[in-house]
DSSP file (Angstrom, degrees, kcal/mol; ACC not computed):
  #  RESIDUE AA STRUCTURE BP1 BP2  ACC     N-H-->O    O-->H-N    N-H-->O    O-->H-N    TCO  KAPPA ALPHA  PHI   PSI    X-CA   Y-CA   Z-CA
    1    1 A X              0   0    0      0, 0.0     2,-0.4     0, 0.0    56,-0.2   0.000 360.0 360.0 360.0 148.1  -86.4  -23.0    6.0
    2    2 A X  E     -A   56   0A   0     54,-3.0    54,-3.5     2,-0.0     2,-0.4  -0.963 360.0-155.4-121.3 132.8  -88.6  -25.8    4.6
    3    3 A X  E     -A   55   0A   0     -2,-0.4     2,-0.4    52,-0.2    52,-0.2  -0.907  13.3-178.9-111.1 135.1  -87.2  -29.0    3.2
    4    4 A X  E     -A   54   0A   0     50,-2.6    50,-3.5    -2,-0.4     2,-0.4  -0.997  12.5-153.2-137.2 136.8  -89.1  -31.0    0.7
    5    5 A X  E     +A   53   0A   0     -2,-0.4     2,-0.3    48,-0.2    48,-0.2  -0.929  18.2 173.7-113.8 133.8  -88.2  -34.3   -1.0
    6    6 A X  E     -A   52   0A   0     46,-2.5    46,-3.0    -2,-0.4    -2,-0.0  -0.980  29.8-165.5-136.0 149.7  -89.5  -35.4   -4.4
    7    7 A X        +     0   0    0     -2,-0.3     2,-0.6    44,-0.2    43,-0.1   0.391  61.7 109.8-108.6  -1.2  -88.9  -38.2   -6.8
    8    8 A X     >  -     0   0    0      1,-0.2     4,-2.0    44,-0.1     5,-0.2  -0.649  56.2-156.9 -80.9 121.4  -90.6  -36.5   -9.7
    9    9 A X  H  > S+     0   0    0     -2,-0.6     4,-2.1     1,-0.2    -1,-0.2   0.890  91.5  51.6 -63.3 -43.1  -88.2  -35.4  -12.3
   10   10 A X  H  > S+     0   0    0      1,-0.2     4,-2.2     2,-0.2    -1,-0.2   0.901 109.7  49.1 -62.3 -42.6  -90.5  -32.7  -13.8
   11   11 A X  H  > S+     0   0    0      1,-0.2     4,-1.9     2,-0.2    -1,-0.2   0.890 109.7  51.1 -70.5 -35.1  -91.1  -31.2  -10.4
   12   12 A X  H  X S+     0   0    0     -4,-2.0     4,-2.2     1,-0.2    -1,-0.2   0.918 110.4  50.5 -61.6 -41.2  -87.4  -31.1   -9.6
   13   13 A X  H  X S+     0   0    0     -4,-2.1     4,-2.3     1,-0.2    -2,-0.2   0.901 107.2  53.9 -62.7 -43.1  -86.8  -29.4  -13.0
   14   14 A X  H  X S+     0   0    0     -4,-2.2     4,-2.1     1,-0.2    -1,-0.2   0.883 109.5  47.8 -58.8 -41.9  -89.5  -26.8  -12.1
   15   15 A X  H  X S+     0   0    0     -4,-1.9     4,-2.1     2,-0.2    -1,-0.2   0.844 110.5  51.8 -73.6 -32.0  -87.7  -26.0   -8.9
   16   16 A X  H  X S+     0   0    0     -4,-2.2     4,-2.4     2,-0.2    -2,-0.2   0.898 110.0  49.1 -69.7 -36.1  -84.3  -25.7  -10.6
   17   17 A X  H  X S+     0   0    0     -4,-2.3     4,-2.6     2,-0.2     6,-0.2   0.931 111.5  49.5 -67.6 -45.0  -85.8  -23.3  -13.2
   18   18 A X  H  X>S+     0   0    0     -4,-2.1     5,-2.0     1,-0.2     4,-0.7   0.870 112.4  48.1 -62.4 -37.7  -87.4  -21.2  -10.3
   19   19 A X  H  <5S+     0   0    0     -4,-2.1     3,-0.4     3,-0.2    -1,-0.2   0.906 112.6  47.8 -66.0 -43.7  -84.1  -21.1   -8.5
   20   20 A X  H  <5S+     0   0    0     -4,-2.4    -2,-0.2     1,-0.2    -1,-0.2   0.914 117.2  42.1 -63.6 -43.0  -82.2  -20.1  -11.7
   21   21 A X  H  <5S-     0   0    0     -4,-2.6    -1,-0.2    -5,-0.2    -2,-0.2   0.504 108.6-120.5 -84.3  -6.6  -84.7  -17.3  -12.5
   22   22 A X  T  <5 +     0   0    0     -4,-0.7    -3,-0.2    -3,-0.4     2,-0.2   0.764  64.5 141.9  73.1  22.9  -85.1  -16.0   -9.0
   23   23 A X      < -     0   0    0     -5,-2.0    15,-0.6    -6,-0.2    -1,-0.2  -0.489  54.5-102.8 -93.0 164.7  -88.8  -16.7   -9.0
   24   24 A X  E     -B   37   0A   0     -2,-0.2     2,-0.4    13,-0.2    13,-0.2  -0.537  31.3-155.3 -80.5 153.5  -90.9  -18.1   -6.1
   25   25 A X  E     -B   36   0A   0     11,-3.0    11,-2.2    -2,-0.2     2,-0.5  -0.962   5.0-142.3-128.4 151.2  -92.0  -21.6   -6.1
   26   26 A X  E     -B   35   0A   0     -2,-0.4     2,-0.4     9,-0.2     9,-0.2  -0.950  12.1-167.6-117.6 130.5  -95.1  -23.2   -4.3
   27   27 A X  E     -B   34   0A   0      7,-2.8     7,-2.5    -2,-0.5     2,-0.6  -0.969   4.3-164.5-117.9 127.0  -95.0  -26.6   -2.6
   28   28 A X  E     +B   33   0A   0     -2,-0.4     2,-0.4     5,-0.2     5,-0.2  -0.944  24.3 157.5-111.3 114.3  -98.2  -28.4   -1.5
   29   29 A X  E >   -B   32   0A   0      3,-2.6     3,-2.3    -2,-0.6    -2,-0.1  -0.986  62.6 -15.4-141.5 127.3  -97.4  -31.2    0.9
   30   30 A X  T 3  S-     0   0    0     -2,-0.4     3,-0.1     1,-0.3    -1,-0.1   0.865 127.1 -50.1  51.3  44.2  -99.6  -32.9    3.6
   31   31 A X  T 3  S+     0   0    0      1,-0.2     2,-0.4     0, 0.0    -1,-0.3   0.445 116.6 110.6  77.5   0.5 -102.2  -30.1    3.5
   32   32 A X  E <   -B   29   0A   0     -3,-2.3    -3,-2.6     2,-0.0     2,-0.5  -0.866  52.7-154.1-108.1 142.3  -99.7  -27.3    3.9
   33   33 A X  E     -B   28   0A   0     -2,-0.4     2,-0.4    -5,-0.2    -5,-0.2  -0.975  11.9-175.9-116.3 124.7  -98.8  -24.8    1.2
   34   34 A X  E     -B   27   0A   0     -7,-2.5    -7,-2.8    -2,-0.5     2,-0.4  -0.984   2.5-173.3-122.5 127.4  -95.4  -23.1    1.3
   35   35 A X  E     +B   26   0A   0     -2,-0.4    24,-2.3    -9,-0.2     2,-0.3  -0.970  31.2 106.3-120.9 135.2  -94.4  -20.4   -1.2
   36   36 A X  E     -BC  25  58A   0    -11,-2.2   -11,-3.0    -2,-0.4     2,-0.4  -0.986  65.5 -54.1-179.6-174.5  -90.9  -19.0   -1.2
   37   37 A X  E     -BC  24  57A   0     20,-1.8    20,-2.9    -2,-0.3     2,-0.5  -0.679  50.0-118.2 -89.7 137.3  -87.6  -18.8   -2.9
   38   38 A X  E     + C   0  56A   0    -15,-0.6    18,-0.2    -2,-0.4     3,-0.1  -0.618  32.4 177.1 -73.9 120.7  -85.6  -22.0   -3.8
   39   39 A X  E     -     0   0A   0     16,-2.7     2,-0.3    -2,-0.5    -1,-0.2   0.813  59.9  -4.5 -94.7 -39.1  -82.4  -22.0   -2.0
   40   40 A X  E     - C   0  55A   0     15,-1.2    15,-2.7     2,-0.0     2,-0.4  -0.995  47.4-159.1-156.8 152.0  -80.8  -25.4   -2.9
   41   41 A X  E     - C   0  54A   0     -2,-0.3     2,-0.4    13,-0.2    13,-0.2  -0.983  16.7-174.6-132.0 120.5  -81.6  -28.6   -4.8
   42   42 A X  E     - C   0  53A   0     11,-2.5    11,-3.1    -2,-0.4     2,-0.5  -0.971  18.2-138.1-121.0 133.6  -79.6  -31.6   -4.0
   43   43 A X  E     - C   0  52A   0     -2,-0.4     2,-0.6     9,-0.2     9,-0.2  -0.722  16.9-166.7 -87.2 129.4  -79.8  -34.9   -5.8
   44   44 A X  E     + C   0  51A   0      7,-3.8     7,-2.6    -2,-0.5     5,-0.0  -0.960  13.0 177.9-121.6 118.9  -79.8  -38.0   -3.7
   45   45 A X    >   +     0   0    0     -2,-0.6     3,-0.9     5,-0.2     5,-0.1   0.180  37.2 128.1-103.7  16.8  -79.3  -41.4   -5.3
   46   46 A X  G >   +     0   0    0      1,-0.2     3,-0.8     2,-0.1    -2,-0.1  -0.381  63.2  29.1 -73.5 152.3  -79.4  -43.5   -2.3
   47   47 A X  G 3  S-     0   0    0      1,-0.2    -1,-0.2    -2,-0.1     3,-0.1   0.591 121.9 -79.2  78.0  10.2  -81.7  -46.6   -2.1
   48   48 A X  G <  S+     0   0    0     -3,-0.9     2,-0.4     1,-0.2    -1,-0.2   0.394 111.2  93.8  82.4  -6.6  -81.7  -47.2   -5.9
   49   49 A X  S <  S-     0   0    0     -3,-0.8     2,-0.4    -5,-0.0    -1,-0.2  -0.972  75.8-124.6-124.3 132.7  -84.2  -44.5   -6.6
   50   50 A X        +     0   0    0     -2,-0.4     2,-0.3    -5,-0.1    -5,-0.2  -0.607  36.6 170.3 -78.9 131.6  -83.3  -41.0   -7.5
   51   51 A X  E     - C   0  44A   0     -7,-2.6    -7,-3.8    -2,-0.4     2,-0.4  -0.952  23.1-140.9-136.2 156.7  -84.7  -38.3   -5.3
   52   52 A X  E     -AC   6  43A   0    -46,-3.0   -46,-2.5    -2,-0.3     2,-0.5  -0.973   5.2-150.5-124.0 137.0  -84.2  -34.5   -4.9
   53   53 A X  E     -AC   5  42A   0    -11,-3.1   -11,-2.5    -2,-0.4     2,-0.5  -0.920  17.5-164.1-104.5 120.2  -84.1  -32.6   -1.7
   54   54 A X  E     -AC   4  41A   0    -50,-3.5   -50,-2.6    -2,-0.5     2,-0.5  -0.916   6.7-156.8-112.7 127.7  -85.3  -29.0   -2.2
   55   55 A X  E     -AC   3  40A   0    -15,-2.7   -16,-2.7    -2,-0.5   -15,-1.2  -0.906  13.7-173.1-102.6 124.8  -84.8  -26.3    0.4
   56   56 A X  E     -AC   2  38A   0    -54,-3.5   -54,-3.0    -2,-0.5     2,-0.7  -0.970  19.0-149.1-125.9 132.7  -87.2  -23.4    0.2
   57   57 A X  E     - C   0  37A   0    -20,-2.9   -20,-1.8    -2,-0.4    -2,-0.0  -0.861  31.7-128.6 -94.3 113.1  -86.9  -20.1    2.2
   58   58 A X  E     - C   0  36A   0     -2,-0.7   -22,-0.3   -22,-0.2     2,-0.1  -0.285  16.8-122.8 -66.6 146.8  -90.6  -19.0    2.8
   59   59 A X        -     0   0    0    -24,-2.3     2,-0.3     1,-0.1   -24,-0.2  -0.450  30.5-101.9 -79.5 157.3  -91.6  -15.5    1.8
   60   60 A X        -     0   0    0     -2,-0.1    -1,-0.1     1,-0.1     3,-0.1  -0.615  44.9-101.8 -77.0 139.1  -93.1  -13.2    4.4
   61   61 A X        -     0   0    0     -2,-0.3     2,-0.2     1,-0.1    -1,-0.1  -0.369  40.5-112.2 -62.0 137.7  -96.9  -12.9    4.1
   62   62 A X        -     0   0    0      1,-0.1     2,-0.1    -2,-0.1    -1,-0.1  -0.475  29.7-115.1 -72.8 140.0  -98.0   -9.7    2.4
   63   63 A X        -     0   0    0     -2,-0.2     2,-0.1     1,-0.1    -1,-0.1  -0.427  41.1 -91.8 -70.7 147.8  -99.8   -7.2    4.5
   64   64 A X        -     0   0    0      1,-0.1     2,-0.2    -2,-0.1    -1,-0.1  -0.392  47.2-105.9 -63.1 136.4 -103.3   -6.5    3.6
   65   65 A X        -     0   0    0      1,-0.1     2,-0.3    -2,-0.1    -1,-0.1  -0.390  31.5-116.1 -65.8 131.4 -103.6   -3.6    1.2
   66   66 A X        -     0   0    0     -2,-0.2     2,-0.3     1,-0.1    -1,-0.1  -0.532  32.7-117.4 -69.9 127.7 -105.0   -0.5    2.8
   67   67 A X        -     0   0    0     -2,-0.3     2,-0.5     1,-0.0    -1,-0.1  -0.490  26.7-148.6 -68.2 127.8 -108.3    0.3    1.2
   68   68 A X        -     0   0    0     -2,-0.3     2,-0.3    -3,-0.0    -1,-0.0  -0.852   8.2-137.1-100.0 132.2 -108.1    3.7   -0.6
   69   69 A X        -     0   0    0     -2,-0.5     2,-0.1     1,-0.1     3,-0.1  -0.640  25.6-107.7 -85.1 145.8 -111.2    5.8   -0.8
   70   70 A X        -     0   0    0     -2,-0.3     2,-0.1     1,-0.1    -1,-0.1  -0.427  42.0-100.6 -67.4 144.8 -112.1    7.5   -4.0
   71   71 A X        -     0   0    0     -2,-0.1     2,-1.0     1,-0.1    -1,-0.1  -0.426  31.7-125.1 -66.0 144.3 -111.6   11.3   -3.9
   72   72 A X        +     0   0    0     -2,-0.1     2,-0.4    -3,-0.1    -1,-0.1  -0.792  41.4 165.5 -96.9 102.6 -114.8   13.2   -3.4
   73   73 A X        -     0   0    0     -2,-1.0     2,-0.7     0, 0.0    -3,-0.0  -0.925  28.7-147.6-116.8 140.4 -115.0   15.7   -6.2
   74   74 A X        +     0   0    0     -2,-0.4     3,-0.5     1,-0.1    -2,-0.0  -0.888  25.4 164.3-112.4 101.9 -118.2   17.5   -7.2
   75   75 A X  S    S+     0   0    0     -2,-0.7    -1,-0.1     1,-0.2     0, 0.0   0.692  71.6  59.5 -84.8 -23.7 -118.3   18.1  -10.9
   76   76 A X  S    S+     0   0    0      2,-0.0    -1,-0.2     0, 0.0     2,-0.1   0.148  70.6 139.2-100.0  24.3 -121.9   19.0  -11.1
   77   77 A X        -     0   0    0     -3,-0.5     2,-0.3     1,-0.1    -3,-0.0  -0.441  50.0-128.0 -67.6 140.3 -121.8   22.0   -8.8
   78   78 A X        -     0   0    0     -2,-0.1     2,-0.4     1,-0.1    -1,-0.1  -0.647  18.3-117.0 -88.9 143.6 -123.9   24.9  -10.0
   79   79 A X        -     0   0    0     -2,-0.3     2,-0.5     2,-0.0    -1,-0.1  -0.621  26.5-139.1 -77.8 133.8 -122.5   28.4  -10.2
   80   80 A X              0   0    0     -2,-0.4    -1,-0.0     1,-0.1     0, 0.0  -0.823 360.0 360.0 -98.5 133.5 -124.2   30.8   -7.9
   81   81 A X              0   0    0     -2,-0.5    -1,-0.1     0, 0.0    -2,-0.0   0.378 360.0 360.0-109.2 360.0 -124.9   34.2   -9.4
């Protein structure tokens, strides 16, 4: 699990909407990018400034798609007589 803290109200709202709709959310922090499902959002009002702590469960990286070759069909074959 990945924990992220933000003080941006719009960003917290975006995470709440992603959690409610079951969509993935992406966080970019300190050069790292984490994509996953939002598990929890907790509001923290300590220190006089409102902050939100977001918990994200990272998705497994998708395996590279296997390249499919086109079928080899010969439409221009001549009929032998």
